[in-house]
Backbone as XML, in Angstrom:
<?xml version="1.0"?>
<chain id="A" units="angstrom">
  <residue number="1" name="MET">
    <atom name="N" x="-2.960" y="8.936" z="-6.384"/>
    <atom name="CA" x="-3.377" y="9.102" z="-5.001"/>
    <atom name="C" x="-2.457" y="10.218" z="-4.418"/>
  </residue>
  <residue number="2" name="LYS">
    <atom name="N" x="-3.082" y="11.004" z="-3.546"/>
    <atom name="CA" x="-2.318" y="12.014" z="-2.794"/>
    <atom name="C" x="-2.255" y="11.587" z="-1.341"/>
  </residue>
  <residue number="3" name="VAL">
    <atom name="N" x="-1.098" y="11.770" z="-0.761"/>
    <atom name="CA" x="-0.861" y="11.395" z="0.628"/>
    <atom name="C" x="-0.268" y="12.542" z="1.414"/>
  </residue>
  <residue number="4" name="LEU">
    <atom name="N" x="-0.797" y="12.874" z="2.567"/>
    <atom name="CA" x="-0.232" y="13.835" z="3.478"/>
    <atom name="C" x="0.205" y="13.102" z="4.757"/>
  </residue>
  <residue number="5" name="ILE">
    <atom name="N" x="1.504" y="13.127" z="5.025"/>
    <atom name="CA" x="2.038" y="12.437" z="6.122"/>
    <atom name="C" x="2.110" y="13.332" z="7.377"/>
  </residue>
  <residue number="6" name="ASP">
    <atom name="N" x="1.527" y="12.860" z="8.428"/>
    <atom name="CA" x="1.468" y="13.619" z="9.722"/>
    <atom name="C" x="2.872" y="13.884" z="10.194"/>
  </residue>
  <residue number="7" name="GLU">
    <atom name="N" x="3.022" y="14.890" z="10.981"/>
    <atom name="CA" x="4.343" y="15.308" z="11.537"/>
    <atom name="C" x="4.839" y="14.384" z="12.618"/>
  </residue>
  <residue number="8" name="CYS">
    <atom name="N" x="3.970" y="13.468" z="13.152"/>
    <atom name="CA" x="4.444" y="12.577" z="14.199"/>
    <atom name="C" x="5.078" y="11.313" z="13.560"/>
  </residue>
  <residue number="9" name="LEU">
    <atom name="N" x="4.966" y="11.138" z="12.253"/>
    <atom name="CA" x="5.605" y="10.018" z="11.610"/>
    <atom name="C" x="7.010" y="10.303" z="11.126"/>
  </residue>
  <residue number="10" name="PRO">
    <atom name="N" x="7.869" y="9.301" z="11.052"/>
    <atom name="CA" x="9.234" y="9.529" z="10.542"/>
    <atom name="C" x="9.210" y="9.919" z="9.082"/>
  </residue>
  <residue number="11" name="ARG">
    <atom name="N" x="10.121" y="10.732" z="8.638"/>
    <atom name="CA" x="10.163" y="11.237" z="7.291"/>
    <atom name="C" x="10.451" y="10.099" z="6.262"/>
  </residue>
  <residue number="12" name="LYS">
    <atom name="N" x="11.081" y="9.046" z="6.687"/>
    <atom name="CA" x="11.372" y="7.906" z="5.797"/>
    <atom name="C" x="10.098" y="7.270" z="5.265"/>
  </residue>
  <residue number="13" name="VAL">
    <atom name="N" x="8.983" y="7.477" z="5.916"/>
    <atom name="CA" x="7.705" y="6.935" z="5.495"/>
    <atom name="C" x="7.384" y="7.509" z="4.092"/>
  </residue>
  <residue number="14" name="LYS">
    <atom name="N" x="7.756" y="8.753" z="3.868"/>
    <atom name="CA" x="7.512" y="9.363" z="2.569"/>
    <atom name="C" x="8.117" y="8.539" z="1.405"/>
  </residue>
  <residue number="15" name="ALA">
    <atom name="N" x="9.333" y="8.101" z="1.597"/>
    <atom name="CA" x="9.985" y="7.293" z="0.541"/>
    <atom name="C" x="9.300" y="5.929" z="0.315"/>
  </residue>
  <residue number="16" name="GLU">
    <atom name="N" x="8.676" y="5.469" z="1.356"/>
    <atom name="CA" x="8.031" y="4.116" z="1.274"/>
    <atom name="C" x="6.562" y="4.191" z="0.809"/>
  </residue>
  <residue number="17" name="ALA">
    <atom name="N" x="6.020" y="5.379" z="0.730"/>
    <atom name="CA" x="4.613" y="5.507" z="0.329"/>
    <atom name="C" x="4.517" y="5.233" z="-1.191"/>
  </residue>
  <residue number="18" name="ASN">
    <atom name="N" x="3.515" y="4.450" z="-1.533"/>
    <atom name="CA" x="3.305" y="4.145" z="-2.971"/>
    <atom name="C" x="2.183" y="5.069" z="-3.477"/>
  </residue>
  <residue number="19" name="ALA">
    <atom name="N" x="2.564" y="6.328" z="-3.796"/>
    <atom name="CA" x="1.609" y="7.311" z="-4.278"/>
    <atom name="C" x="2.378" y="8.253" z="-5.187"/>
  </residue>
  <residue number="20" name="GLU">
    <atom name="N" x="1.606" y="8.902" z="-6.035"/>
    <atom name="CA" x="2.280" y="9.833" z="-7.014"/>
    <atom name="C" x="2.558" y="11.192" z="-6.423"/>
  </residue>
  <residue number="21" name="PHE">
    <atom name="N" x="1.832" y="11.611" z="-5.327"/>
    <atom name="CA" x="2.003" y="12.882" z="-4.718"/>
    <atom name="C" x="2.046" y="12.692" z="-3.228"/>
  </residue>
  <residue number="22" name="VAL">
    <atom name="N" x="3.238" y="12.846" z="-2.654"/>
    <atom name="CA" x="3.434" y="12.635" z="-1.180"/>
    <atom name="C" x="4.110" y="13.872" z="-0.613"/>
  </residue>
  <residue number="23" name="ARG">
    <atom name="N" x="3.482" y="14.425" z="0.442"/>
    <atom name="CA" x="4.044" y="15.586" z="1.130"/>
    <atom name="C" x="3.930" y="15.340" z="2.630"/>
  </residue>
  <residue number="24" name="THR">
    <atom name="N" x="4.789" y="15.978" z="3.367"/>
    <atom name="CA" x="4.702" y="15.938" z="4.813"/>
    <atom name="C" x="4.065" y="17.202" z="5.314"/>
  </residue>
  <residue number="25" name="VAL">
    <atom name="N" x="3.523" y="17.192" z="6.523"/>
    <atom name="CA" x="2.875" y="18.381" z="7.122"/>
    <atom name="C" x="3.857" y="19.565" z="7.082"/>
  </residue>
  <residue number="26" name="PRO">
    <atom name="N" x="5.096" y="19.407" z="7.589"/>
    <atom name="CA" x="5.980" y="20.576" z="7.548"/>
    <atom name="C" x="6.276" y="21.099" z="6.142"/>
  </residue>
  <residue number="27" name="GLU">
    <atom name="N" x="6.283" y="20.254" z="5.160"/>
    <atom name="CA" x="6.527" y="20.701" z="3.737"/>
    <atom name="C" x="5.376" y="21.661" z="3.222"/>
  </residue>
  <residue number="28" name="VAL">
    <atom name="N" x="4.196" y="21.427" z="3.718"/>
    <atom name="CA" x="3.088" y="22.275" z="3.271"/>
    <atom name="C" x="2.856" y="23.435" z="4.230"/>
  </residue>
  <residue number="29" name="GLY">
    <atom name="N" x="3.693" y="23.613" z="5.280"/>
    <atom name="CA" x="3.635" y="24.705" z="6.204"/>
    <atom name="C" x="2.534" y="24.574" z="7.275"/>
  </residue>
  <residue number="30" name="TRP">
    <atom name="N" x="2.156" y="23.396" z="7.621"/>
    <atom name="CA" x="1.123" y="23.142" z="8.631"/>
    <atom name="C" x="1.679" y="22.556" z="9.919"/>
  </residue>
  <residue number="31" name="ALA">
    <atom name="N" x="2.976" y="22.638" z="10.132"/>
    <atom name="CA" x="3.501" y="22.060" z="11.306"/>
    <atom name="C" x="3.041" y="22.805" z="12.542"/>
  </residue>
  <residue number="32" name="SER">
    <atom name="N" x="2.741" y="22.021" z="13.616"/>
    <atom name="CA" x="2.341" y="22.615" z="14.901"/>
    <atom name="C" x="0.958" y="23.270" z="14.905"/>
  </residue>
  <residue number="33" name="ILE">
    <atom name="N" x="0.135" y="23.097" z="13.839"/>
    <atom name="CA" x="-1.211" y="23.659" z="13.839"/>
    <atom name="C" x="-2.103" y="22.727" z="14.718"/>
  </residue>
  <residue number="34" name="GLN">
    <atom name="N" x="-2.832" y="23.331" z="15.609"/>
    <atom name="CA" x="-3.701" y="22.589" z="16.544"/>
    <atom name="C" x="-5.004" y="22.130" z="15.845"/>
  </residue>
  <residue number="35" name="ASN">
    <atom name="N" x="-5.655" y="21.119" z="16.344"/>
    <atom name="CA" x="-6.940" y="20.679" z="15.827"/>
    <atom name="C" x="-7.932" y="21.815" z="15.892"/>
  </residue>
  <residue number="36" name="GLY">
    <atom name="N" x="-8.732" y="22.019" z="14.914"/>
    <atom name="CA" x="-9.696" y="23.080" z="14.898"/>
    <atom name="C" x="-9.237" y="24.406" z="14.403"/>
  </residue>
  <residue number="37" name="ALA">
    <atom name="N" x="-7.934" y="24.596" z="14.275"/>
    <atom name="CA" x="-7.389" y="25.830" z="13.793"/>
    <atom name="C" x="-7.685" y="26.015" z="12.294"/>
  </residue>
  <residue number="38" name="ARG">
    <atom name="N" x="-7.914" y="27.222" z="11.845"/>
    <atom name="CA" x="-8.216" y="27.501" z="10.466"/>
    <atom name="C" x="-6.887" y="27.617" z="9.664"/>
  </residue>
  <residue number="39" name="CYS">
    <atom name="N" x="-6.780" y="26.895" z="8.573"/>
    <atom name="CA" x="-5.643" y="26.959" z="7.695"/>
    <atom name="C" x="-6.124" y="27.691" z="6.458"/>
  </residue>
  <residue number="40" name="VAL">
    <atom name="N" x="-5.473" y="28.847" z="6.179"/>
    <atom name="CA" x="-5.870" y="29.617" z="4.971"/>
    <atom name="C" x="-4.755" y="29.648" z="4.044"/>
  </residue>
</chain>
């Protein structure tokens, strides 16, 4: 399972997630992107 943790959640949630692939929004470079914005 892949999990993407929203930037409004605490980072410690990542350690508690039971998944093989866990990333946070800032780790993938999507911090502060508004709804509807295109991510390329």
